[in-house]
C-alpha positions, 0 to 999 in steps of 0.5 A, a space after each residue: 410091139 416091138 422096142 426098136 425096129 427089128 431087122 433081118 440078117 441083112 439089115 432090112 427092118 421087117 416092121 414099119 416104123 410105126 410098129 415099134 415103141 422107140 419110134 412111138 415114144 419119139 413122136 410123143 416127145 416131139 419127133 426130133 430127140 434122142 431115144 435109146 432103149 437101155 433095158 428090155 425084155 426078150 422079144 416074146 415078153 411083155 413089160 416095163 421098158 427103160 429108155 434114156 433120153 440122152 447119151 449121158 443117161 444112156 451110158 450111166 443107166 447101161 453101166 448100172 444094168 451091166 454091173 447089176 446095180 438095179 434091183 428087178 422084180 417081175 411078176 407073172 399073172 396066170 390063169 388056172 389052179 395048182 395044188 402046190 404052194 411054195 417057192 420055186 428057186 431054180 436058176 434059168 440059164 445060169 441066173 438066179 431066180 425065185 418065184 413065190 
């Protein structure tokens, strides 16, 4: 499910409003409220999304994210086997990353 309604280059939505999490959350909260995603994962990635429920919280949480004042841990559950055990410490696109 998309975080918010995705649009093409011309601003047209290419999913229905019922297919995005922001609309679903608004409906769960009564339909007429402020809901803004503050942090989301890439489109093809699933996981936790942080939403703010007012403008002040949006600014505060956004500033925390931009200032890297939030500790995030991502866990991947995989299927299969590997012959190696250890730590993978390889930056991704310039960002530090450590995998155990």
